[in-house]
C-alpha positions in Angstrom: -3.7 3.4 -15.5 -2.7 2.6 -19.1 -4.1 -0.1 -21.4 -1.2 -2.5 -20.8 -1.8 -2.5 -17.0 -5.5 -3.0 -17.6 -4.7 -6.0 -19.8 -2.5 -7.5 -17.1 -5.1 -7.1 -14.4 -7.8 -8.4 -16.7 -5.6 -11.5 -17.4 -5.2 -12.0 -13.6 -8.9 -11.9 -13.1 -9.5 -14.4 -15.9 -6.9 -16.7 -14.3 -8.6 -16.4 -10.9 -11.9 -17.4 -12.5 -10.3 -20.4 -14.2 -8.6 -21.5 -11.0 -11.9 -21.3 -9.1 -13.7 -23.4 -11.8 -10.9 -26.0 -12.0 -10.9 -26.4 -8.2 -14.4 -26.2 -7.0 -16.3 -27.7 -9.9 -14.6 -31.1 -9.7 -14.6 -31.0 -5.9 -18.4 -30.2 -6.1 -18.2 -28.3 -2.8 -17.0 -25.0 -1.4 -16.0 -26.7 1.8 -12.4 -27.2 0.7 -10.2 -25.1 2.9 -7.0 -26.3 1.2 -8.2 -24.8 -2.1 -9.1 -21.5 -0.4 -5.7 -21.1 1.2 -4.0 -22.2 -2.1 -6.0 -19.6 -4.0 -5.0 -16.9 -1.5 -1.3 -17.8 -1.8 -1.3 -18.3 -5.6 -3.4 -15.2 -6.5 -1.8 -13.0 -3.9 1.7 -13.8 -5.1 0.6 -13.4 -8.8 -0.9 -10.0 -8.0 2.1 -8.8 -6.0 4.5 -9.7 -8.8 2.2 -8.2 -11.4 2.0 -4.9 -9.5 5.7 -4.8 -9.1 6.4 -5.4 -12.8 3.6 -2.9 -13.8 5.5 -0.2 -11.8 9.1 -1.1 -12.5 9.3 -2.8 -15.9 6.5 -2.2 -18.4 8.5 -3.9 -21.2 8.8 -7.1 -19.2 5.1 -6.9 -18.5 4.3 -6.6 -22.2 6.6 -9.7 -22.9 4.9 -11.7 -20.2 1.4 -10.9 -21.6 2.4 -12.7 -24.9 1.7 -16.2 -23.5 0.2 -19.5 -24.5 0.3 -21.8 -27.6 -0.8 -19.1 -30.0 1.9 -16.8 -28.9 4.7 -19.3 -29.8 6.3 -19.2 -33.3 7.4 -22.8 -33.6 4.9 -25.6 -34.2 6.7 -27.8 -31.7 6.4 -25.1 -29.0 2.7 -24.6 -29.8 2.2 -28.3 -29.1 4.4 -28.2 -26.1 2.5 -25.3 -24.6 -0.8 -27.0 -25.3 0.4 -30.0 -23.3 1.5 -27.8 -20.5 -1.9 -26.1 -20.3 -3.7 -29.4 -20.1 -1.2 -30.7 -17.5 -1.7 -27.5 -15.5 -5.5 -27.9 -15.5 -5.0 -31.5 -14.4 -2.7 -30.4 -11.6 -5.7 -28.6 -10.1 -8.5 -30.9 -11.2 -7.0 -34.2 -10.0 -6.5 -32.9 -6.4 -10.0 -31.5 -6.5 -11.4 -34.9 -7.5 -9.2 -36.5 -4.8 -10.8 -34.2 -2.2 -14.3 -35.1 -3.5 -13.7 -38.9 -3.4 -11.2 -39.0 -0.6 -8.6 -41.0 -2.6 -5.7 -39.8 -0.3 -5.2 -38.0 3.0 -2.6 -35.3 3.4 -2.1 -34.0 7.0 -3.0 -30.3 7.4 0.6 -29.4 8.3 1.9 -31.0 5.1 -0.7 -29.1 3.1 0.5 -25.9 4.6 4.0 -26.9 3.7 2.8 -27.2 0.1 1.5 -23.6 0.3 5.0 -22.5 1.4 6.5 -24.3 -1.6 4.1 -22.4 -3.9 5.1 -19.1 -2.3 8.8 -20.0 -2.6 8.3 -20.8 -6.3 6.8 -17.4 -6.8 9.6 -15.8 -4.9 12.2 -17.4 -7.3 10.1 -16.1 -10.2 10.1 -12.6 -8.7 13.9 -12.6 -8.3 14.2 -13.6 -11.9 12.0 -10.7 -13.0 14.1 -8.3 -10.9 17.2 -9.5 -12.6 16.1 -10.1 -16.2 13.9 -7.8 -18.1 13.9 -10.3 -21.1 12.2 -13.1 -19.2 9.6 -13.6 -21.9 6.7 -16.0 -21.7 7.6 -17.3 -25.2 10.9 -18.6 -26.7 12.3 -15.6 -28.5 15.4 -13.3 -28.6 14.9 -9.6 -28.4 17.1 -7.3 -30.5 18.7 -5.6 -27.5 18.8 -8.8 -25.3 22.0 -9.6 -23.4 23.2 -12.6 -21.3 22.2 -12.2 -17.7 24.6 -14.1 -15.3 23.9 -12.4 -12.0 21.5 -13.1 -9.1 19.7 -16.4 -9.5 21.3 -16.8 -13.0 24.7 -17.3 -11.2 23.3 -20.6 -9.7 21.4 -22.1 -12.6 20.9 -21.1 -16.2 17.1 -21.3 -16.0 16.0 -20.1 -12.6 12.5 -19.2 -13.7 11.9 -22.9 -14.6 13.3 -23.9 -11.2 10.7 -21.6 -9.6 8.0 -23.2 -11.7 9.1 -26.7 -10.6 9.0 -25.7 -6.9 5.6 -24.2 -7.4 4.2 -27.2 -9.3 5.6 -29.5 -6.6 3.8 -27.6 -3.9 0.4 -27.3 -5.7 -1.0 -30.8 -5.3 0.3 -31.1 -1.7 -1.2 -27.7 -0.8 -4.5 -29.0 -2.2 -4.4 -32.0 0.0 -3.6 -34.7 -2.7 -0.9 -37.2 -3.1 -2.4 -38.4 -6.4 -1.9 -35.0 -7.9 1.8 -35.4 -7.7 1.6 -37.8 -10.7 0.6 -34.9 -12.9 4.2 -33.6 -12.3 5.5 -36.2 -14.7 4.1 -34.7 -17.9 4.7 -31.2 -16.6 8.4 -31.9 -15.9 8.9 -33.6 -19.3 7.3 -30.7 -21.0 9.5 -28.2 -19.1 12.7 -30.2 -19.9 11.8 -30.3 -23.6 11.1 -26.5 -23.7 14.3 -25.8 -21.8 16.4 -27.7 -24.3 14.7 -25.9 -27.2 15.3 -22.5 -25.6 18.9 -23.3 -24.9 19.5 -24.3 -28.5 18.0 -20.9 -29.6 20.1 -19.0 -27.1 23.3 -20.7 -28.2 22.5 -20.0 -31.8 21.3 -16.4 -31.5 22.5 -14.8 -28.3 26.1 -13.6 -28.3 28.0 -14.8 -25.1 25.5 -17.5 -24.2 27.9 -20.4 -25.0 30.5 -18.8 -22.7 27.8 -18.5 -20.0 27.0 -22.2 -20.3 30.7 -22.9 -19.5 30.5 -20.6 -16.5 27.2 -21.9 -15.0 27.2 -25.6 -15.5 23.7 -26.5 -14.3 20.5 -25.9 -16.2 17.8 -26.3 -13.6 18.9 -27.8 -10.2 22.4 -27.0 -8.7 24.6 -30.1 -8.5 22.1 -32.3 -10.3 21.1 -31.1 -13.8 
């Protein structure tokens, strides 16, 4: 196994540790079945996608490992990614506190539906990775990059963000919290701002993207936006 693959697996392990801390420390208990099921779905999906990309697209894997505020080039995106990281932490911590103090009650069947949404979000991301080797974790244009208009890109211009929205929508529900849904507000605003910045760069720097915009009208949600 090469160094790139070890870095990817090490990053996944660190992510798992962060998820465990953000869930069980605020909950102050391990008796939290919704969190255990969510962890299995989230980490299992992340691992499956990572193993696929490791085997089939090492260049995409390398692009995906450049992630976070420090990896961004523009100051506005560094701030944007910092806000996103805080909001992501809250999307786990708030449901955990909700579980601890019983602020809201989510039926078990609804929580399981949240896990299905998380899995569907990851499935959309997987389809994006299969279709687009340039799905970087930062806003950038590669020298050899071309417009992708097939697969999920034939429906919306930013299907990976759509997958993220589905995933984030499912997270608080899967964790048994209605209050956690309020964290979606800053996450959605951050995502929309990032999407607009990315589109501006693509129109400026990627030949054929303006024509693609005319062909595929919707940015994120078919028939809506």
